[in-house]
N, C-alpha and C positions, 0 to 999 in steps of 0.2 A: 504494500500500500504506500502511496506517495505521502509526503508530508502534508501538513494542513494547506488547503487551497488558499492562495492570496485573497485578501478581502475584496479586491477589485474583481476577481474571478467569481467569488461567491455572489457579489451584487450584480453581476452582469445579467441583463434581461435575457432569459432563455427563449428561444424561438418555439413556436408551437410544434414544428417538426421535430425539434430536438427533444421536447418532452415526450413525443410519441415514440421515437425510435432510439434515442440516445440517453436513457435514464441515468447512466453512469458518466456522462460526458464531463462533469466537473472534476472528477477525481481519478480518471482512468490513468493507469501507468502502462508502460510497455510490457511489463511482466503480466499484468492483468489482461492486456490485449491478447497476448499469446494464449493465456489460459482460457479466455472467453472464446477463442477461435480454435480450441484444441481439436475440434473435429476435422480440421483441415490438415493435410500433410504439411510438414514444416516448410518445404520448399515453396508452397503456395503462400504461406504466411510471409515468408521473407520477400517474395515477389511483391506482395501487396504493400509491404512497408517501404518498398523502393518507389512506389508509384507517385507520391506527392511531389509537386513542383513548387519551388520556392523562389521568390524574388526578394532579396534582402533589402534592396534599395527602397522598394515600395512597401515592404513589410506585408507581403501577401503569400499565402500558402494555398495552392490549388490542388484539389484531388480530381484528376482527369478520369472521366468515365467514357470508354469507347462508344462511339456512335451517339454521343450527347454533346456535340460541339467542342470536343476536347482539343481539336486542332486549333480552333479559334483562340481559346483562352490560354493554352500552353504557349502559343506564338506570342500572345500579348505579354505574358510574363517575361519571356525571353528577350524581346526587343525593347522592353522598358527598363531593363537592368543594365546599366553601363558596364557592370563587372562581368557580364556574360560575353565572352569573346569567341569569335570564329563562327558565328551563325549569320547566314545570309538567307533571309526568307524568300528571296527571289530565285535562288538556285538550289535550295535544299529544304526538304520537308522537316518540320519540327520534330517528328518522331524519329527520323533518321539521325538528327542531331542528338536527341536524347539518348539514343542507343550507343553513340560513339563518344559521349562525353558525360561527365558527372557534374557539370557546372550548374545545372538547374535542379539537381536532385536534392531532396531534403535529407540531410545527414544527421542533423541534431534534432532528435524527436522530442526533446524538451520544449521546442518551439510550439508544439501542438497545444501546450498549456500556457504559452506566453500571452500576456495581455498586450504586448507590443505588436503582435502579428494578427492579421485577420485571415480566417480560413473560409474557403468557399468551394462550392461545387455546383454543377448543373445536371439536372436529371431530366429524363424524357419519358413520355408515356410508353409503357412496355410494348404495347402492340406495334406502334410505329417503329420503335427501336429494333425489335426483333425482325420485322419484315425488312427494314432497311439493311440490317446486317446480312440477312439471307441473300438479298438481291446484289448487294455490293461485294460480298466475300465469296459467294457460291455461284450465283448466276452470271454476273458480268464477266468473270474470267473465262467462261465457256464461249464467249463471243469471239475469242481468239482461236483461229484454226490450229494454232500450235498446241492447244490443250486437248489431250486425248481423253475422251469421255467414256467411262465404263459405268455399268449399272451401279457399282458400289459407290462411286463418287458423283452420282447424278440424282440426289434426293429431291423430292418435291418439298414444298413448304410444309405440307402435312407430315411428311416423314421427319422433318426437322423438329416440329413441335412434339411429336410423339416421343422422339429420342430425348429431347431436353426434359420432358416431363418425368422420365424414368431414371435419370442419372443425378448424382449429387453435384453441387455447385462446382467443386474443384475440378471436375472432369470436363467442364464446359469451357470452350475457348472464350477469351475475355470479351469479345465483341457480342457474344450471345449470353453471357453470364448475367445473373441478376445484378442490378446496379447497387443494391444495398450491401453486397459483398465487398464493394470497394470502399465503403465509407462508414462501416460500423464503428460506433463508439468514438466519433470524432466531434469535438466541440465547435461546430460550425457557427460562423457569424452570418453566413448567407447561403441559402440553397435556392438556386435559380431554376427556371424551367426552360427547356429547349424551345417550347412554343411561345416564350415570352422573353427572348434574349435582351430586349430593350431594358427590362428592369435590372438585369445583371450589368449591362453596360452602364446604366445610370449609377448603380451602386459602386462600380469600379471608378467611375469618373469622380464621384464624391470623395473618394479616398486617395486618388492619385492626381487629380486635376488634369487627367489625360482622357480625351474622348476616344474610346476603343474603336468605334466604327470608323472614324476619320483616320486613325493611325493604321488600322489594318486594311484599309481599302487598297486593293491591288497588291497586297503583301502576303496573302495566304498562298502557299505553294500547292498547286493542284487541288483546289477545293472540289469536294465531291457532293453532288446533289442528285438524288435519284428522282427521276421524272416519271409520273404516272399518267395514264390515259384516262378517258372517261369510262364510266361503268357501261358495259354492253353485254348482250347475251353471248355466251360462249358454249361450245359443245362440251369441252372439258373444263370443270371448275379450275380457276388459276391455282388454287391450293393443292390440287391433285396433279398438276402438270410437272413433269420432270424439269430440272434446272436447265437442261439443254434445250427443251422446248420453249421455255420462257426466254432464253437467250436469243432464240431465232426471231422473236417478235420485234416489230419496229418500235413499239413502246410497251411498257408494262401495263397490265390491267389496273384498274382503280384499286387502291389499297384495301377498301372495304370488301372487295370480292375475294380476298384471301382468307377472310375470317368467317368461316361457317360457324354456326352455333356450337358445334362440338369442339372446334379448335379454340374458339373464344373462351369456352368454359375451362379448357386445359390451361390456357395462358393465364386466366384469372387465378387459378389455383397455384400454378407453378411460380407466378410472379406476384403472389399476394402481398408480400412486404413492399415490393416496388410500388404497387398500386396504392397501398395505404399511404406511403410517404408522398407519392405524387399528388394524391387527392388532398392531403392535409396542407401541403405547400401551396397548391392552387387555391384552396379556400382561404388561406391566410393572405395570399397576395391580392385576392379579390376584395378582401375585407379592409386592406390597408389603403 
């Protein structure tokens, strides 16, 4: 157990989302974090502890969640810290930079309890995030003729949902993994929403006097945006089409066509904690 929490920390106004999902956020220690996550293999705990991105100049710590605007905010932290050297957002993606350098990695975990730093993340509605990950990571690569497609690596969206429903979190690749596994027991000052990035941009500008949208304009390396078509009658439901079949289409079907009732029910149950957190954050943002 850590020492007594500083008075400033005790008096800090807790967010509604924090009260819901992070009941121990005021006193969590690294040892407790490992204990609380003991159902994960250690290598997955270690990987998660390396995820946070820090900007010491702006006193910001960001927890990136794949497929939830993580490229945008990780890039922002990197280019607003003069001490981060060797990163050119015009020629290199931020995730490539993160993999080859430790300059923006959080190494001092005591900063997670520091009143001098602000911690934030951005979450996304699980339905859209899961579908976006499927199309981006499984379907789009099959548009290249260089990719040899076999039955084993040609799952439908329905196949993916069935598989994710049956396996533990640590076996799921990070782009498909529940978002709450990335941010458990963190004392966040701000949890933003993917569908309301303006609020997070304003929050950052208030703390840094930098307008993120203006700064990042034309500076995100290879931004990815999945485009969907209009809802239309189809012979085979999109959720049952193999990835290679979807890859051959000129545009993807409307997103709602992928979520039949039986799949929506499975997503609701598998991503229950993600949905609870998303709904609480959304309600709090609408009330403010």
